N, C-alpha and C positions, 0 to 999 in steps of 0.2 A: 504494499499499499504505500502510495506517495503522501506527500503532505497536501492536506485539504485545506483550502483558504475560503474562507466566507466572512461575511460582515453582518452586523447587528446594529439597528439603530433604535433609540428610544429619546424622545423630546430632542435635545441638542446633542445627546451623546452618539458617538459613532465607535464601534469597536470592530477591529479587523483581527481574524482569528486564525491561527496555523494550528491544524490538528495533525498529530501522526501517531503511529503505534508506539506505545513505549510502557512506562512503569507508573505514570499517574502524576509526573511532573507538571505543576501548574503555575505559570508565571504570568503576571500582568504588569506590563510597562517595566520589564526586568527586575521585577520585585515578586516575592513569594504571595500568592493570593490572600493569605491570611494577614500579611502586613498591608496590603493595599485595601482590602475590605474587612475592616477589625471586628465588626459586629457579626454575631451568629446568624441574624436575619439575612443579611446580604450574602454570606457565604452558602446558606441553604439555598438561596434563589440560583446561585451560580451552579451548585450541585445538583440542582433539581433534575435537569434533563438526563444525567447519569444515572441518578437513582431510579428514575421512571423505567430507563432502558437497560438497567442492570449492568452497566459498562464501567462503573467506578474503578479507577486504577488500571485501566486498559489502555489509555491514551494520553500522550503528552500534549498539553495545551500551552500555546503561546500566544498572548493577546497584547494588541496596542489599541489602547483606549484613550479617547480625549473627548472633551466638550462636555456641557452639561453638569449635573451634580452627581453626587456618588451614587444614589439610587437608581438614576437613569443610566448610570454606566453599568451598574449590575444588571440590570435589565436587558441592555444592549448586549452584553456578554452572553446571557442566557439564551437570547434568541439566535446569536451567532452559533453557540455549540449545538442548538437544535438542529438548525440548518445543515451543520456538518454531520452529524449524526444521521440525519435523513438521507445525506448523500452518500454515506457509507452503506447504509442498510435501509431501503425503503419501507421495510416492514416495521420500523420504529416509528413511522408516521402516524398511524391511528391512536397509539398510546399518548405520543407527545400532544397531538392535536386535541384530544379529549382533555388534557390539562390546560390547553390554551397557550402552549409554548411556541406554536408555529406562527401565530399572528403578530404582525408588526402593530403596536399599539399606535395609532395615528394622532393621539392627541398632542397638541403643541401649543406653546404660548403665543396667546393672540397678540398682535403687534399693537404698539402704541398708536393712537390717532392724534392728529394736530389739533390744537386747542383744548386738549383734555389733559389731565394729571396721568393717567395711566390708559388701558385699552377702553375701558367703559367709565372711569370715575370721572364725574363732571365737576365743575365748580359750585360751590354751594349756593342754592338759589334763595334770593332774599326777596320777600314779596313786599317789603316797604323800605 
C-alpha cells in the first residue's frame, strides 16, 4: 500500500493527511497528537474513525493542519481520516456514514456586513 493523501475541512480549518501502513504513529504538525490536542474529547474525535472500523494501531498518520480553532481542526482531521479509510476499503463506508463521519459540515461563519457591528448586530435603535 502506498501513502494515501486526503484532506478534510471544517469551518476555516484545513487538514492534509498522509496515511500509510505502520504501527499507529500519529503526528500532527510534527508533534504527537496528544500534545497537539490535549483534551480527551478532541483525542476521542480524532480516533473515532479508527475505533469504528477497528483499525486502531494499523496505520501511521501524518497530518498538516492549519486555520480555524482547535475543535474545527480536530473535526477536519477526523473527516480526512474517514476519507482515507474509505479509500483503503470501501466496505468501511456504511459504518462511518452511519456515525456521520463522511459528511463535510457546511456551516461557516457569516461575513460581516457594512454599516453593522457584526454579521447581524445593528446599532441600538432609539425612538426619541
